[in-house]
N, C-alpha and C positions, 0 to 999 in steps of 0.2 A: 504494500500500499504506500503510495507516494505521500511524502510529508510536505505540507504547504507552509512556507515561511513568508511572512509579510514583513518587508523591511524596505527602507529607502534604498533605491538602486543608484548605480553610478551616474546615469543620465540625469536623474532628478538631483542628485548631490552636486553635479556640475552646474545645473541651472541655479541652485541655491547659492553656491559659491560665487558665480558670476553676478547674480543680482546683488548679493551682499557687497561685493567689491565695487560694483557700480555705485551703489549708495554711499559707500565709504569715500569714494572719489568725490561725489557731490558735496559731502560734508568736509572734505579736505583732511581726512583721517587715514592713516596707514594702519591696516588691521591684519590680523590672522583669522582665518575661518576654518573651522573643523566641522565636518558632518559625520555623524556616527549612526550605526544601526541601533536597534533597541537594546542590544546586549552591551552597548558601550564600546564597540569596536569601530575603529576608524574606517570610513568608506572613502573619504576624500579630505585632504587638508591642503591649505595654501597660505602663503604669507606674502603680503605685498612688499614691494621694494622698500627698503628702509624700516621695515617692521622687525622688531627683535625676536629672538628665539623665545624669550620670556613670554611674549604675547602669544606665541604659538602654544606654549605650555598652558597658559591661562585659559586660552580658547578651548583646549582639550579638556581641561577640568570642567569648564562650563558645559560643554557638550555632554560629557560623562555624567554630570549631575542631573542635567535635564533628561537624559535617556534613562537614567536609573530610577528617577522619581516621577517622571512624566509631567512635571510642572516647570514653568519658567524659573530660572535661578533668581530672577528679581524678586520672587515671593520670599525666598530665603534671605535675600539681602534686607528686605523690610523687617522680617522676623528678627534677624540678627541685630539690627539697629534697636529694636524694642527689647530684645532679651540678650544681652551680652553673654550670659552664661550658655545660651544655646550656641552662639557663634564659637565660643571657646571649645565646647564639647564636640561640635561638628568638625572642627579643624583637625581632630584626631582621626577622622575618617579619610582614608587615602583617596585622593582624587576629588573629594567633595569641595565645592566652593560656594560661597554666599555672595558672589559678585554677579550683578546683572549682566546679561548677554548670552545666556543659554536658554534656548527655546525648544520645546518638544515639537516633533513633526508628527502630526496626526492625520490619519486617513480614515474618514467615516468613524471618528472617535477612537480609533485604534492607534496606539503608539507604534510608529514605524521607524523612529529614529530621533535625532536631535541635532541642532546646530549650535555651535559656540563661537562667539566673536570676541576678540580682545584687541585693544589698541587705542581706544578712545576712552571717554568717561563711561561710567555704567550706563548712563542714559543714551549715549551715542551707540554703544555696543548693542543695547536692546533694539533701538531703532534700525540698526544695520541688520541684525539677525532677523527681525520681523520682515524687513524688505527682502531678505533672502527667501524667506518662506513665501512671501507674496509673489516673488518672481517665479518660483517653482509652481505655485498653484495657478498662476496666470498662464502657464504654458501647457496645462493639462487640457 
């Protein structure tokens, strides 16, 4: 019996990355973008010219957190601001981040992956990640 796996594919990941990079360019920000499957494995990653490796590492954490929990990382950023003890305890979880810029990728309410963006402010990273998702959705 064949097993059906629903996850973000390479073509969609490419559209997400391209749309995110285009939005980052409009905002004048150099970012790293990581697209993961729902298991938290990288499908595609890229870093704009001038963007540091540290941003790629942060984008990876954001995508990993959004994939693992199925909610935007900005939700955790808000909670961490309100509950410093929460932020401290979650920092012990490998790969978990409370920085905005990680967004789940949903298909008909099913988690199929996540995108993480880093390089701007948290607000910019969120807008760029959402633009990436909108670029992917707009091509369907």
